[in-house]
matplotlib code that plots the C-alpha trace (Angstrom):
import matplotlib.pyplot as plt

x = [24.9, 21.6, 18.7, 15.5, 15.9, 19.1, 20.0, 20.6, 24.0, 24.7, 28.4, 29.7, 33.3, 34.8, 37.7, 36.5, 39.0, 38.1, 34.4, 34.7, 36.7, 34.2, 31.2, 32.5, 33.1, 29.8, 28.0, 30.0, 28.6, 25.1, 24.3, 22.6, 24.9, 24.2, 27.1, 27.4, 30.6, 29.9, 27.8, 25.2, 24.6, 24.3, 21.7, 19.7, 19.6, 18.5, 15.6, 14.5, 15.1, 16.2, 19.2, 19.7, 23.3, 25.6, 29.4, 30.6, 34.0, 34.9, 37.0, 35.0, 34.7, 31.9, 29.8, 32.0, 31.1, 31.0, 28.3, 26.4, 26.4, 25.3, 22.4, 21.3, 21.3, 19.4, 16.4, 13.9, 13.5, 17.2, 18.4, 18.4, 20.2, 23.7, 26.6, 30.1, 32.6, 35.8, 38.7, 42.4, 42.3, 43.6, 43.9, 41.7, 40.2, 39.1, 37.5, 35.7, 34.5, 33.2, 31.3, 30.0, 28.3, 26.4, 28.5, 27.8, 31.3, 34.6, 37.1, 40.6, 42.2, 44.0, 41.6, 41.2, 38.2, 37.5, 37.2, 35.0, 32.7, 32.5, 31.6, 28.9, 27.3, 27.6, 25.9, 23.2, 22.7, 21.5, 19.5, 17.9, 18.5, 16.5, 18.9, 21.8, 20.1, 19.1, 16.1, 13.2, 10.5, 7.3, 4.9, 4.5, 5.8, 9.4, 10.9, 14.2, 15.5, 18.4, 16.2, 13.1, 10.9, 8.2, 6.7, 3.7, 3.9, 4.8, 3.3, 5.3, 3.4, 3.3, 4.1, 4.8, 8.1, 6.3, 4.4, 7.7, 9.4, 6.4, 6.4, 10.2, 9.7, 7.0, 8.9, 12.0, 10.0, 6.9, 4.4, 5.7, 3.0, 4.2, 2.4, 1.6, 4.3, 6.9, 6.1, 6.3, 9.8, 11.0, 9.4, 9.1, 11.8, 11.6, 12.6, 9.6, 6.2, 3.4, 0.0, -0.5, -3.6, -1.3, 0.0, -3.5, -3.8, -0.6, -1.5, -4.7, -2.7, -0.3, -3.2, -4.6, -1.2, -0.5, -3.9, -4.0, -3.8, -5.9, -4.6, -5.1, -4.8, -1.7, -1.7, -3.3, -4.8, -4.4, -7.0, -5.4, -1.9, -1.1, -0.3, 1.5, 2.3, 1.0]
y = [-11.6, -10.8, -8.8, -8.9, -10.4, -10.0, -6.4, -6.1, -4.5, -3.3, -3.7, -1.6, -2.3, -2.7, -4.9, -8.6, -9.7, -6.9, -7.5, -11.2, -10.6, -7.9, -10.0, -13.0, -11.0, -9.2, -12.6, -14.0, -11.2, -12.2, -9.7, -10.4, -9.0, -8.0, -7.0, -4.4, -3.9, -0.3, 2.7, 2.1, -1.4, 0.0, 2.6, -0.1, -2.3, 0.5, 1.2, -2.4, -2.9, -0.5, -1.8, -1.1, 0.1, 0.7, 0.1, 2.2, 2.5, 6.0, 5.2, 3.3, 3.6, 5.5, 6.5, 7.3, 6.4, 10.1, 10.7, 7.6, 9.0, 12.4, 10.9, 8.7, 11.6, 13.9, 11.5, 11.3, 7.5, 6.8, 9.8, 8.1, 4.9, 5.0, 5.1, 4.1, 5.3, 3.4, 5.4, 5.3, 9.1, 9.9, 13.7, 15.6, 17.6, 14.3, 13.0, 16.3, 16.1, 12.6, 13.6, 16.7, 14.7, 12.9, 9.9, 8.8, 7.4, 7.4, 4.6, 4.9, 2.0, -0.1, -0.7, -3.2, -5.5, -5.7, -2.0, -1.8, -4.4, -2.3, 0.8, -1.1, -2.2, 1.3, 2.9, 0.2, 0.7, 4.3, 3.4, 0.1, -0.5, -3.7, -5.5, -5.1, -6.0, -2.5, -2.2, -0.3, 1.5, 3.2, 4.4, 1.3, -1.2, -2.5, -4.7, -6.5, -7.8, -9.7, -11.8, -11.6, -10.5, -7.9, -6.3, -4.0, -2.5, -5.3, -8.0, -10.2, -10.5, -13.6, -12.8, -15.1, -14.5, -12.5, -10.3, -9.7, -8.5, -6.4, -4.7, -4.1, -2.4, -0.2, 0.6, 1.7, 4.5, 5.4, 7.4, 6.4, 4.9, 1.7, 0.4, -3.3, -3.7, -2.0, -4.3, -7.3, -6.3, -5.5, -8.3, -11.2, -10.3, -9.4, -12.9, -14.5, -14.4, -13.5, -12.0, -8.5, -9.6, -11.7, -8.5, -7.7, -11.1, -10.6, -7.0, -8.4, -10.9, -8.2, -6.0, -8.9, -9.7, -6.1, -5.8, -9.3, -7.8, -4.7, -1.2, 1.1, -0.2, 1.7, 0.4, 2.8, 1.9, 4.6, 4.2, 3.7, 4.0, 1.2, 1.0, 2.9, 2.7, 5.7]
z = [16.9, 18.7, 17.3, 15.3, 11.9, 9.8, 8.9, 5.1, 4.2, 0.7, 0.0, -3.0, -3.9, -7.4, -6.2, -6.2, -3.5, -1.1, -1.8, -0.9, 2.3, 3.5, 2.5, 4.4, 7.6, 7.4, 7.0, 9.9, 12.0, 11.2, 8.4, 5.1, 2.4, -1.2, -3.4, -6.0, -8.1, -9.2, -8.4, -11.1, -9.8, -6.3, -7.3, -9.2, -6.1, -3.8, -6.1, -5.6, -1.9, 0.8, 2.7, 6.4, 5.9, 2.9, 2.9, -0.1, -1.8, -2.9, -6.0, -8.6, -12.3, -14.0, -10.9, -7.9, -4.3, -3.6, -6.3, -5.1, -1.6, -2.8, -4.7, -1.8, 0.7, -1.6, -1.8, 1.1, 0.8, 1.2, 3.2, 6.5, 5.4, 7.1, 4.6, 5.6, 3.0, 2.4, 0.8, 0.4, 0.6, 4.1, 3.9, 6.2, 3.3, 1.7, 4.9, 5.3, 1.7, 2.2, 5.3, 3.7, 1.0, 3.7, 4.6, 8.2, 8.7, 6.9, 7.0, 5.5, 3.6, 4.6, 7.5, 10.3, 9.5, 13.2, 13.4, 10.3, 11.8, 15.0, 13.0, 11.0, 14.3, 15.8, 12.8, 12.8, 16.6, 15.7, 12.6, 13.6, 17.3, 17.6, 15.3, 17.7, 21.0, 22.1, 24.6, 22.9, 24.9, 23.9, 26.6, 28.9, 26.4, 26.6, 24.0, 24.6, 21.3, 23.0, 25.3, 22.9, 25.7, 25.7, 28.8, 29.1, 32.5, 34.8, 32.7, 30.2, 26.9, 24.8, 21.2, 18.2, 16.3, 13.4, 15.9, 17.7, 14.5, 13.6, 17.1, 16.9, 13.5, 14.9, 18.1, 16.2, 14.6, 16.7, 14.7, 11.3, 9.0, 7.4, 4.3, 4.0, 1.3, 3.5, 6.4, 4.2, 3.0, 6.5, 8.5, 6.1, 3.6, -0.1, -1.2, 0.5, -1.2, 1.2, 0.4, 1.7, 3.7, 5.8, 7.3, 8.5, 10.1, 12.1, 13.0, 14.5, 16.5, 17.6, 18.8, 20.8, 22.3, 23.3, 25.0, 26.6, 30.1, 29.2, 28.3, 25.4, 21.8, 20.6, 17.1, 14.6, 11.3, 8.7, 6.0, 2.6, 4.0, 6.5, 10.2, 12.9, 16.6, 18.5]

ax = plt.figure().add_subplot(projection="3d")
ax.plot(x, y, z, "-o")
ax.set_aspect("equal")
plt.show()
Protein backbone atom coordinates (compact mmCIF):
# COMPACT_ATOMS: atom_id res chain seq x y z
CA UNK A 1 0.00 0.00 0.00
CA UNK A 2 1.31 3.44 -0.94
CA UNK A 3 0.85 6.62 1.02
CA UNK A 4 2.18 8.78 3.83
CA UNK A 5 2.64 6.97 7.11
CA UNK A 6 0.31 4.19 8.19
CA UNK A 7 -3.32 5.15 8.72
CA UNK A 8 -4.63 4.11 12.14
CA UNK A 9 -7.79 1.98 12.09
CA UNK A 10 -9.78 1.34 15.26
CA UNK A 11 -11.49 -2.05 15.00
CA UNK A 12 -14.43 -2.48 17.38
CA UNK A 13 -15.78 -6.04 17.38
CA UNK A 14 -16.84 -8.21 20.33
CA UNK A 15 -16.28 -11.56 18.57
CA UNK A 16 -12.58 -12.50 18.98
CA UNK A 17 -12.42 -14.66 15.82
CA UNK A 18 -13.91 -11.92 13.63
CA UNK A 19 -11.65 -9.35 15.25
CA UNK A 20 -8.52 -11.37 14.52
CA UNK A 21 -9.45 -12.02 10.88
CA UNK A 22 -10.20 -8.35 10.24
CA UNK A 23 -7.10 -7.19 12.10
CA UNK A 24 -4.91 -9.55 10.06
CA UNK A 25 -6.35 -8.32 6.77
CA UNK A 26 -6.16 -4.64 7.70
CA UNK A 27 -2.52 -5.00 8.73
CA UNK A 28 -1.81 -6.89 5.49
CA UNK A 29 -3.12 -3.83 3.63
CA UNK A 30 -0.62 -1.63 5.47
CA UNK A 31 -2.80 -0.17 8.21
CA UNK A 32 -1.95 0.20 11.88
CA UNK A 33 -4.73 -1.49 13.83
CA UNK A 34 -5.87 -1.11 17.40
CA UNK A 35 -8.60 -3.42 18.68
CA UNK A 36 -11.48 -2.79 21.07
CA UNK A 37 -13.86 -5.54 22.18
CA UNK A 38 -16.72 -3.27 23.23
CA UNK A 39 -18.07 0.25 22.88
CA UNK A 40 -16.74 1.52 26.20
CA UNK A 41 -13.20 0.43 25.33
CA UNK A 42 -13.56 2.08 21.92
CA UNK A 43 -14.63 5.42 23.43
CA UNK A 44 -11.77 5.23 25.92
CA UNK A 45 -9.25 4.73 23.11
CA UNK A 46 -10.66 7.57 21.00
CA UNK A 47 -10.17 9.92 23.94
CA UNK A 48 -6.48 8.96 23.97
CA UNK A 49 -5.74 8.97 20.23
CA UNK A 50 -7.81 9.93 17.21
CA UNK A 51 -7.94 7.11 14.63
CA UNK A 52 -8.11 7.79 10.90
CA UNK A 53 -11.05 5.39 10.49
CA UNK A 54 -13.27 3.20 12.68
CA UNK A 55 -14.70 -0.21 11.75
CA UNK A 56 -17.58 -0.63 14.19
CA UNK A 57 -19.82 -3.62 14.93
CA UNK A 58 -23.44 -2.72 15.63
CA UNK A 59 -24.39 -5.51 18.04
CA UNK A 60 -22.24 -5.35 21.16
CA UNK A 61 -23.03 -5.76 24.87
CA UNK A 62 -23.43 -2.71 27.12
CA UNK A 63 -22.72 0.10 24.65
CA UNK A 64 -23.95 -0.69 21.15
CA UNK A 65 -22.13 0.33 17.98
CA UNK A 66 -25.10 2.53 17.13
CA UNK A 67 -24.66 4.49 20.36
CA UNK A 68 -20.89 4.70 19.90
CA UNK A 69 -21.43 6.13 16.42
CA UNK A 70 -23.99 8.61 17.72
CA UNK A 71 -21.56 9.85 20.39
CA UNK A 72 -18.64 10.10 17.97
CA UNK A 73 -20.63 12.09 15.42
CA UNK A 74 -21.98 14.47 18.07
CA UNK A 75 -18.49 15.60 19.13
CA UNK A 76 -16.58 18.17 17.07
CA UNK A 77 -13.22 16.43 17.58
CA UNK A 78 -14.46 13.04 16.29
CA UNK A 79 -17.26 14.07 13.92
CA UNK A 80 -15.16 13.76 10.76
CA UNK A 81 -13.60 10.37 11.53
CA UNK A 82 -15.10 7.91 8.99
CA UNK A 83 -17.15 5.11 10.57
CA UNK A 84 -17.89 1.86 8.73
CA UNK A 85 -20.65 0.00 10.55
CA UNK A 86 -20.81 -3.81 10.43
CA UNK A 87 -24.17 -5.43 11.05
CA UNK A 88 -26.12 -8.64 10.52
CA UNK A 89 -29.21 -6.44 10.14
CA UNK A 90 -29.92 -6.43 6.42
CA UNK A 91 -33.31 -4.70 6.35
CA UNK A 92 -33.41 -1.33 4.61
CA UNK A 93 -34.80 0.33 7.74
CA UNK A 94 -31.74 -0.83 9.69
CA UNK A 95 -29.33 0.44 7.05
CA UNK A 96 -31.10 3.79 7.05
CA UNK A 97 -30.99 3.90 10.85
CA UNK A 98 -27.25 3.19 10.85
CA UNK A 99 -26.55 5.87 8.28
CA UNK A 100 -28.80 8.38 10.02
CA UNK A 101 -26.74 8.08 13.21
CA UNK A 102 -23.79 9.28 11.14
CA UNK A 103 -22.13 6.09 9.87
CA UNK A 104 -20.27 6.81 6.63
CA UNK A 105 -20.75 3.28 5.31
CA UNK A 106 -22.77 0.19 6.21
CA UNK A 107 -21.60 -3.37 5.54
CA UNK A 108 -23.90 -6.36 6.04
CA UNK A 109 -22.66 -9.59 7.63
CA UNK A 110 -21.57 -11.99 6.27
CA UNK A 111 -19.38 -9.78 4.15
CA UNK A 112 -16.52 -10.19 1.71
CA UNK A 113 -13.23 -9.19 3.33
CA UNK A 114 -12.00 -7.97 -0.05
CA UNK A 115 -15.04 -5.69 -0.37
CA UNK A 116 -14.62 -4.40 3.18
CA UNK A 117 -10.95 -3.55 2.51
CA UNK A 118 -12.03 -1.67 -0.62
CA UNK A 119 -14.55 0.31 1.40
CA UNK A 120 -11.95 1.11 4.06
CA UNK A 121 -9.66 2.51 1.34
CA UNK A 122 -12.50 4.46 -0.31
CA UNK A 123 -13.45 6.13 2.97
CA UNK A 124 -9.82 6.90 3.78
CA UNK A 125 -9.35 8.37 0.31
CA UNK A 126 -11.91 11.01 1.24
CA UNK A 127 -10.72 11.56 4.82
CA UNK A 128 -6.91 11.28 4.44
CA UNK A 129 -6.09 11.27 0.73
CA UNK A 130 -2.30 11.29 1.16
CA UNK A 131 -2.39 7.85 2.81
CA UNK A 132 -3.76 6.17 -0.31
CA UNK A 133 -1.59 7.75 -2.98
CA UNK A 134 -3.82 10.66 -4.00
CA UNK A 135 -2.16 13.73 -5.56
CA UNK A 136 -2.54 16.79 -3.33
CA UNK A 137 -2.39 20.37 -4.60
CA UNK A 138 -2.30 23.75 -2.88
CA UNK A 139 -1.60 26.88 -4.91
CA UNK A 140 1.59 26.05 -6.85
CA UNK A 141 2.60 23.09 -4.66
CA UNK A 142 1.88 19.51 -5.77
CA UNK A 143 2.54 16.52 -3.53
CA UNK A 144 2.42 13.01 -4.93
CA UNK A 145 2.33 10.58 -2.00
CA UNK A 146 2.75 7.59 -4.31
CA UNK A 147 6.07 8.70 -5.81
CA UNK A 148 7.05 10.80 -2.76
CA UNK A 149 7.73 13.81 -4.96
CA UNK A 150 6.88 17.44 -4.33
CA UNK A 151 6.79 20.10 -7.03
CA UNK A 152 6.51 23.85 -6.64
CA UNK A 153 5.71 25.23 -10.01
CA UNK A 154 8.04 23.37 -12.38
CA UNK A 155 10.72 22.72 -9.76
CA UNK A 156 11.17 19.47 -7.83
CA UNK A 157 11.68 20.19 -4.13
CA UNK A 158 14.02 18.18 -1.93
CA UNK A 159 12.32 17.24 1.34
CA UNK A 160 13.32 14.87 4.12
CA UNK A 161 10.81 12.15 5.10
CA UNK A 162 9.58 14.03 8.19
CA UNK A 163 9.14 17.27 6.24
CA UNK A 164 7.26 15.30 3.56
CA UNK A 165 4.82 13.90 6.15
CA UNK A 166 4.36 17.34 7.70
CA UNK A 167 3.58 18.87 4.32
CA UNK A 168 1.13 16.07 3.49
CA UNK A 169 -0.67 16.71 6.78
CA UNK A 170 -0.94 20.43 6.05
CA UNK A 171 -2.03 19.88 2.45
CA UNK A 172 -4.85 17.53 3.42
CA UNK A 173 -6.50 20.36 5.34
CA UNK A 174 -5.25 23.76 4.11
CA UNK A 175 -6.03 26.55 6.54
CA UNK A 176 -6.43 24.27 9.55
CA UNK A 177 -4.28 25.22 12.52
CA UNK A 178 -2.39 22.21 13.93
CA UNK A 179 -0.96 22.35 17.44
CA UNK A 180 2.51 20.95 18.06
CA UNK A 181 0.98 18.04 20.00
CA UNK A 182 -1.38 17.21 17.12
CA UNK A 183 1.50 17.27 14.64
CA UNK A 184 3.56 15.01 16.91
CA UNK A 185 0.72 12.46 17.03
CA UNK A 186 0.04 12.65 13.30
CA UNK A 187 3.58 12.78 11.92
CA UNK A 188 5.76 11.04 14.49
CA UNK A 189 3.17 8.79 16.17
CA UNK A 190 1.88 8.71 19.72
CA UNK A 191 4.13 5.80 20.71
CA UNK A 192 7.33 7.73 19.93
CA UNK A 193 8.62 10.28 22.45
CA UNK A 194 9.69 13.50 20.77
CA UNK A 195 9.95 16.92 22.39
CA UNK A 196 7.53 19.53 21.07
CA UNK A 197 10.39 21.85 20.09
CA UNK A 198 11.40 19.20 17.54
CA UNK A 199 8.27 20.21 15.61
CA UNK A 200 9.59 23.77 15.36
CA UNK A 201 12.91 22.51 13.99
CA UNK A 202 11.22 20.49 11.24
CA UNK A 203 8.79 23.31 10.45
CA UNK A 204 11.84 25.51 9.90
CA UNK A 205 13.32 22.90 7.55
CA UNK A 206 10.01 22.61 5.70
CA UNK A 207 9.80 26.39 5.24
CA UNK A 208 13.33 26.41 3.83
CA UNK A 209 12.57 23.51 1.49
CA UNK A 210 9.35 25.08 0.18
CA UNK A 211 11.14 28.34 -0.58
CA UNK A 212 14.41 26.85 -1.91
CA UNK A 213 13.65 28.24 -5.38
CA UNK A 214 11.92 31.38 -4.15
CA UNK A 215 8.21 31.98 -3.77
CA UNK A 216 5.98 33.08 -0.92
CA UNK A 217 6.27 31.42 2.49
CA UNK A 218 2.90 29.67 2.71
CA UNK A 219 3.39 28.25 6.21
CA UNK A 220 1.71 30.37 8.86
CA UNK A 221 2.69 30.49 12.53
CA UNK A 222 -0.32 31.07 14.78
CA UNK A 223 0.92 32.43 18.09
CA UNK A 224 -0.06 30.20 20.99
CA UNK A 225 -1.86 27.73 18.71
CA UNK A 226 0.49 26.12 16.18
CA UNK A 227 0.97 26.10 12.44
CA UNK A 228 -1.15 26.16 9.29
CA UNK A 229 -0.71 26.09 5.53
CA UNK A 230 -2.17 29.17 3.90
